[in-house]
C-alpha positions as CSV (number, residue, x, y, z in Angstrom):
1,X,16.1,152.3,191.9
2,X,15.7,148.7,192.7
3,X,12.3,147.0,192.8
4,X,12.7,146.4,196.5
5,X,13.4,150.1,197.2
6,X,10.5,151.1,195.0
7,X,8.2,148.8,196.9
8,X,9.5,150.1,200.3
9,X,8.9,153.7,199.1
10,X,5.4,152.8,198.0
11,X,4.6,151.2,201.3
12,X,5.9,154.2,203.2
13,X,3.7,156.5,201.2
14,X,0.7,154.3,201.8
15,X,1.6,154.2,205.5
16,X,1.7,158.0,205.7
17,X,-1.7,158.5,203.9
18,X,-3.2,155.7,206.0
19,X,-2.0,157.3,209.3
20,X,-3.5,160.6,208.2
21,X,-6.9,158.9,207.6
22,X,-6.7,157.0,210.9
23,X,-6.1,160.2,212.8
24,X,-9.3,161.7,211.4
25,X,-11.4,158.7,212.4
26,X,-14.0,158.9,215.1
27,X,-14.1,156.1,217.7
28,X,-17.0,154.4,215.9
29,X,-15.4,154.7,212.5
30,X,-12.2,153.1,213.9
31,X,-14.1,150.1,215.3
32,X,-16.0,149.7,212.1
33,X,-12.7,149.8,210.1
34,X,-11.1,147.2,212.4
35,X,-14.2,144.9,211.9
36,X,-13.8,145.3,208.2
37,X,-10.1,144.3,208.3
38,X,-10.9,141.3,210.6
39,X,-13.5,140.1,208.0
40,X,-11.0,140.4,205.2
41,X,-8.4,138.4,207.2
42,X,-11.0,135.8,208.2
43,X,-11.9,135.2,204.6
44,X,-8.3,134.3,203.9
45,X,-8.4,135.5,200.3
46,X,-5.4,137.9,200.5
47,X,-1.7,137.1,200.5
48,X,0.4,136.7,203.6
49,X,2.1,140.0,202.9
50,X,-1.2,141.8,202.5
51,X,-2.5,140.1,205.6
52,X,0.5,141.5,207.6
53,X,-0.1,145.0,206.2
54,X,-3.8,144.7,207.2
55,X,-2.9,143.5,210.6
56,X,-0.5,146.4,211.1
57,X,-3.2,148.8,210.0
58,X,-5.7,147.3,212.4
59,X,-3.3,147.7,215.2
60,X,-2.7,151.4,214.3
61,X,-6.5,152.0,214.2
62,X,-6.9,150.3,217.6
63,X,-4.2,152.4,219.1
64,X,-6.0,155.5,217.8
65,X,-9.3,154.3,219.2
66,X,-7.6,153.6,222.6
67,X,-6.2,157.1,222.6
68,X,-9.7,158.5,221.9
69,X,-11.1,156.5,224.8
70,X,-8.3,157.8,227.1
71,X,-9.2,161.4,226.1
72,X,-12.8,160.7,227.0
73,X,-11.8,159.1,230.3
74,X,-9.8,162.2,231.2
75,X,-12.6,164.5,230.3
76,X,-15.1,162.4,232.5
77,X,-12.6,162.5,235.3
78,X,-12.4,166.3,235.1
79,X,-16.2,166.5,235.0
80,X,-16.5,164.2,238.0
81,X,-13.9,166.3,239.9
82,X,-15.7,169.5,239.1
83,X,-19.1,168.1,240.2
84,X,-17.5,166.8,243.5
85,X,-16.2,170.4,244.1
86,X,-19.6,171.8,243.6
87,X,-21.2,169.2,245.9
88,X,-18.7,169.9,248.6
89,X,-19.2,173.7,248.3
90,X,-22.9,173.3,248.5
91,X,-22.6,171.0,251.5
92,X,-20.5,173.5,253.4
93,X,-22.9,176.3,252.4
94,X,-25.9,174.4,253.8
95,X,-24.1,173.5,257.0
96,X,-22.7,176.1,259.4
97,X,-19.5,174.7,260.9
98,X,-18.5,177.9,262.6
99,X,-20.1,176.8,265.9
100,X,-22.0,180.1,266.3
């Protein structure tokens, strides 16, 4: 196997293990991880290739965090809709609209 293929295989294995770790992160852990990556990039002490890998990782983490936010938004929407249904029901119970 050539060195280029070996490096590619190694990157793919790292990518898979990183994705698994990312999927297990809470929202807060994800933000903290991105902040850590940004600090590493700001210091400028890593190679261009490593910087690119870190950038890609940060984008994957942000995508995961965004997905977590979307899940919470949907849950809040369901709660709001449920509460609105209860409020409407209570309103109609308190007011007799039958005209009797």
